C-alpha positions in Angstrom: 16.5 -17.9 -38.0 17.8 -19.9 -35.1 21.3 -19.4 -33.9 23.9 -22.2 -34.2 24.5 -22.0 -30.5 20.9 -22.8 -29.6 20.2 -26.4 -28.9 18.8 -28.1 -31.9 17.2 -31.4 -32.9 19.5 -34.0 -34.4 17.3 -35.0 -37.3 20.0 -37.0 -39.0 20.2 -39.3 -36.0 17.0 -40.9 -37.0 17.7 -41.2 -40.8 18.3 -45.0 -40.8 15.1 -45.6 -38.7 13.1 -43.4 -41.2 14.8 -45.1 -44.1 13.6 -48.5 -42.7 10.1 -47.1 -42.2 9.9 -45.8 -45.8 11.3 -49.1 -47.2 8.6 -51.0 -45.2 5.9 -48.7 -46.7 7.2 -49.2 -50.2 7.7 -52.9 -49.6 4.1 -53.2 -48.4 3.0 -51.3 -51.5 4.9 -53.6 -53.9 3.7 -56.7 -52.1 0.1 -55.6 -52.2 0.4 -54.8 -55.9 1.7 -58.3 -56.6 -1.0 -59.9 -54.4 -3.8 -58.0 -56.1 -2.4 -58.8 -59.6 -2.2 -62.5 -58.9 -5.6 -62.7 -57.2 -7.7 -60.2 -59.0 -5.9 -59.6 -62.3 -5.5 -55.9 -61.7 -3.8 -53.6 -59.2 -5.7 -50.3 -58.8 -9.4 -49.5 -59.0 -9.8 -46.8 -61.6 -12.7 -44.3 -62.0 -14.6 -44.1 -65.3 -12.1 -41.4 -66.3 -9.7 -44.2 -66.9 -11.8 -47.3 -67.5 -14.6 -45.8 -69.6 -18.2 -45.5 -68.6 -21.2 -43.3 -68.5 -22.5 -40.7 -66.1 -25.9 -39.0 -65.9 -27.5 -36.4 -63.8 -31.0 -37.2 -62.6 -33.6 -35.0 -60.9 -36.2 -36.8 -58.8 -39.6 -35.4 -57.8 -39.1 -36.9 -54.3 -36.0 -37.4 -52.1 -34.1 -40.5 -52.9 -31.1 -42.2 -51.3 -27.9 -43.1 -53.1 -27.9 -46.6 -51.8 -31.4 -47.2 -53.2 -30.3 -46.0 -56.7 -27.1 -48.1 -56.6 -29.0 -51.2 -55.6 -31.6 -50.8 -58.4 -28.9 -50.3 -61.1 -26.7 -53.1 -59.9 -29.7 -55.5 -60.0 -30.3 -54.4 -63.6 -26.7 -55.4 -64.6 -24.8 -52.1 -64.4 -21.3 -52.4 -63.1 -19.3 -50.2 -60.8 -22.1 -47.9 -59.9 -21.2 -44.8 -57.9 -23.2 -41.8 -57.0 -22.7 -38.2 -56.0 -25.5 -36.2 -54.3 -26.0 -32.6 -55.3 -29.2 -32.4 -53.2 -31.8 -34.8 -51.8 -33.5 -34.8 -55.3 -30.5 -34.4 -57.6 -28.1 -37.3 -58.1 -25.2 -37.9 -60.4 -24.8 -41.6 -61.3 -21.7 -43.1 -62.8 -21.4 -46.6 -64.2 -18.4 -48.5 -65.6 -17.9 -51.1 -68.3 -20.5 -49.9 -70.8 -19.1 -51.8 -73.8 -22.1 -54.2 -73.6 -24.6 -51.4 -73.9 -25.2 -50.0 -77.4 -26.0 -46.3 -78.0 -24.6 -42.9 -77.2 -24.5 -41.0 -74.0 -28.2 -40.0 -74.1 -29.3 -43.5 -75.0 -27.4 -45.1 -72.1 -28.6 -42.5 -69.6 -32.2 -42.9 -70.9 -31.9 -46.6 -70.3 -30.8 -46.0 -66.8 -33.6 -43.5 -66.3 -36.2 -46.0 -67.6 -35.0 -48.7 -65.3 -35.0 -46.5 -62.3 -38.5 -45.2 -63.2 -39.8 -48.8 -63.4 -38.4 -49.5 -59.9 -39.7 -46.2 -58.5 -43.1 -45.6 -60.2 -44.2 -43.0 -57.6 -41.1 -40.8 -58.2 -40.9 -38.8 -61.4 -37.3 -38.9 -62.8 -35.9 -36.5 -65.3 -32.6 -36.7 -67.1 -30.7 -33.4 -66.8 -27.3 -34.3 -68.3 -25.4 -37.2 -69.7 -21.9 -38.1 -70.7 -19.9 -41.1 -71.9 -16.2 -41.9 -71.7 -15.2 -44.7 -74.1 -12.8 -47.4 -72.9 -10.2 -46.4 -75.4 -10.3 -42.8 -74.3 -10.1 -43.9 -70.7 -7.0 -46.0 -71.4 -5.4 -43.0 -73.2 -6.1 -40.8 -70.3 -4.6 -43.3 -67.9 -1.4 -43.5 -70.0 -1.2 -39.7 -70.3 -1.7 -39.3 -66.5 1.2 -41.7 -65.7 3.3 -40.0 -68.3 2.6 -36.6 -66.7 3.9 -37.9 -63.3 7.0 -39.4 -64.8 7.8 -36.3 -66.9 7.3 -34.0 -63.9 9.8 -36.1 -61.9 12.3 -35.9 -64.7 11.9 -32.2 -65.2 12.3 -31.6 -61.4 15.5 -33.7 -61.4 16.9 -31.5 -64.2 15.7 -28.3 -62.5 17.3 -29.2 -59.1 20.5 -30.3 -60.9 20.7 -27.0 -62.7 19.6 -24.9 -59.7 22.2 -26.3 -57.3 24.6 -27.6 -59.9 24.9 -30.9 -58.0 23.8 -34.4 -58.5 23.5 -34.9 -54.7 20.8 -32.3 -54.4 19.0 -33.5 -57.4 19.0 -37.2 -56.3 17.8 -36.3 -52.8 14.9 -34.2 -54.1 13.7 -36.6 -56.8 14.0 -39.8 -54.7 12.0 -38.0 -52.0 9.3 -37.0 -54.6 9.1 -40.5 -55.9 8.7 -41.7 -52.3 5.8 -39.2 -51.8 4.0 -40.4 -55.0 4.4 -44.1 -54.1 3.1 -43.5 -50.5 0.0 -41.7 -51.9 -0.7 -44.6 -54.3 -0.1 -47.1 -51.5 -2.8 -45.4 -49.3 -5.3 -45.6 -52.2 -4.4 -49.2 -52.9 -4.6 -50.3 -49.3 -8.0 -48.6 -48.7 -9.2 -49.7 -52.1 -10.0 -46.1 -53.2 -10.4 -45.3 -56.9 -7.7 -43.6 -58.9 -9.2 -40.7 -60.8 -8.1 -37.6 -62.7 -8.6 -35.6 -59.5 -6.3 -38.0 -57.6 -3.6 -37.6 -60.3 -4.0 -33.9 -60.1 -3.6 -34.1 -56.3 -0.4 -36.1 -56.7 1.1 -33.6 -59.1 0.1 -30.7 -56.8 1.8 -32.5 -53.8 4.9 -33.0 -55.9 5.1 -29.3 -56.5 4.4 -28.5 -52.8 7.0 -31.0 -51.6 9.7 -29.8 -54.0 9.2 -26.2 -52.9 9.8 -27.2 -49.2 12.8 -29.2 -50.2 14.3 -26.3 -52.3 14.0 -24.0 -49.3 15.9 -26.5 -47.1 18.5 -27.1 -49.8 19.0 -23.4 -50.3 19.7 -23.0 -46.6 22.1 -25.9 -46.7 24.0 -24.4 -49.6 24.1 -21.0 -47.9 25.5 -22.6 -44.7 28.1 -24.6 -46.7 29.5 -21.3 -48.0 29.6 -19.8 -44.5 30.8 -22.8 -42.4 33.8 -24.1 -44.2 35.2 -25.8 -41.1 31.9 -27.5 -40.1 31.1 -31.1 -41.1 28.3 -31.6 -43.6 26.4 -33.7 -41.1 26.2 -30.6 -38.7 25.5 -28.2 -41.6 22.4 -30.3 -42.7 21.2 -30.5 -39.1 21.6 -26.8 -38.5 19.8 -26.0 -41.8 16.9 -28.3 -41.0 16.5 -26.6 -37.6 16.7 -23.1 -39.2 13.9 -24.0 -41.6 11.8 -26.1 -39.2 9.5 -23.3 -38.1 8.6 -22.3 -41.7 8.1 -26.0 -42.6 5.7 -26.6 -39.7 3.7 -23.4 -40.1 3.3 -23.9 -43.9 2.4 -27.6 -43.6 -0.1 -27.1 -40.7 -1.9 -24.2 -42.4 -2.2 -26.1 -45.6 -3.3 -29.3 -43.8 -6.0 -27.5 -41.9 -7.5 -26.2 -45.1 -7.4 -29.6 -46.8 -8.8 -31.3 -43.7 -11.8 -28.9 -43.8 -12.3 -29.9 -47.5 -12.0 -33.6 -46.5 -14.6 -33.5 -43.8 -17.0 -30.9 -45.2 -16.5 -31.1 -49.0 -18.6 -34.2 -49.5 -18.0 -37.4 -51.4 -17.1 -35.5 -54.6 -13.9 -34.0 -53.0 -13.2 -36.9 -50.6 -10.5 -38.7 -52.7 -8.9 -35.5 -53.9 -8.6 -34.1 -50.3 -7.4 -37.5 -49.0 -4.6 -37.6 -51.5 -3.6 -34.0 -50.6 -3.7 -34.7 -46.8 -1.5 -37.8 -47.2 0.8 -36.0 -49.6 1.2 -33.0 -47.3 2.1 -35.2 -44.3 4.6 -37.3 -46.1 5.9 -34.5 -48.2 6.9 -32.7 -45.1 8.4 -35.9 -43.7 10.3 -36.7 -46.8 11.8 -33.2 -47.1 13.4 -33.6 -43.7 14.0 -37.3 -43.4 14.5 -38.4 -47.0 15.7 -35.6 -49.2 18.4 -34.3 -46.9 19.9 -37.6 -45.8 20.0 -38.8 -49.4 21.7 -35.6 -50.4 24.2 -36.1 -47.6 24.9 -39.7 -48.8 25.8 -38.5 -52.3 27.6 -35.3 -51.3 31.2 -35.5 -52.4 32.9 -32.3 -51.1 35.5 -33.6 -48.8 35.9 -30.2 -47.1 32.7 -31.0 -45.3 33.2 -34.7 -44.7 
């Protein structure tokens, strides 16, 4: 740990600038939500996990491109077609809005196979696997996913309040976590990326990652409060942030490098998941330093450290 006598970064000096930056991000997010709702009638683009749809795994006798398959199915009236390549001859196809198509998973997939076969007569197509998610099931999953995020925030608020026996610590931690979740959603909204079960899982993982970093910082602050009774709370928070800075940077950098490799090398199947993690790691580190601690300082009521 760094000594108090060593020159340190005055993190709290930039708290109002960072607050303005975060408010601008959240304001942009809210404004974009309103704009999309008024112009398109919806806010987020959801995967078939939440909207309902069908997916089928096809094996082709000859190599085929994803764009070729997407073009054929869209011409045939299928909506929201997305693909995932397992190899040059194996393709997973997902389509949304299947309410107009009668039949179960196999019937829907067979209809897609037949239409693809008609458009590519020289390429033998076999159906390997099929699955359907109904719109009612998708809506239920969407509701449960939102509820999971809200419940996790509430439980973390209660845990921090119990762990540190202080509303100031709890408020700082949970507001920072809410900030992280909103920023991740804002990135997916601005880049028009789909919200899927994997993305929700990434958000929950980032909340756990971020709260861990925040707890380490808060534990150091509480330890210094007990040792530095004559020091102002402003200085105690700055000292504590500097003492934990090396751990924060090393942990965040190591995790980000692993996730970056997943983002660039993991293919389209892991692209949204790893994107959410990358954004969450960056802003989770930022919020632990520039959101959680300043907010805790704002609510802190112990006059001995005013």
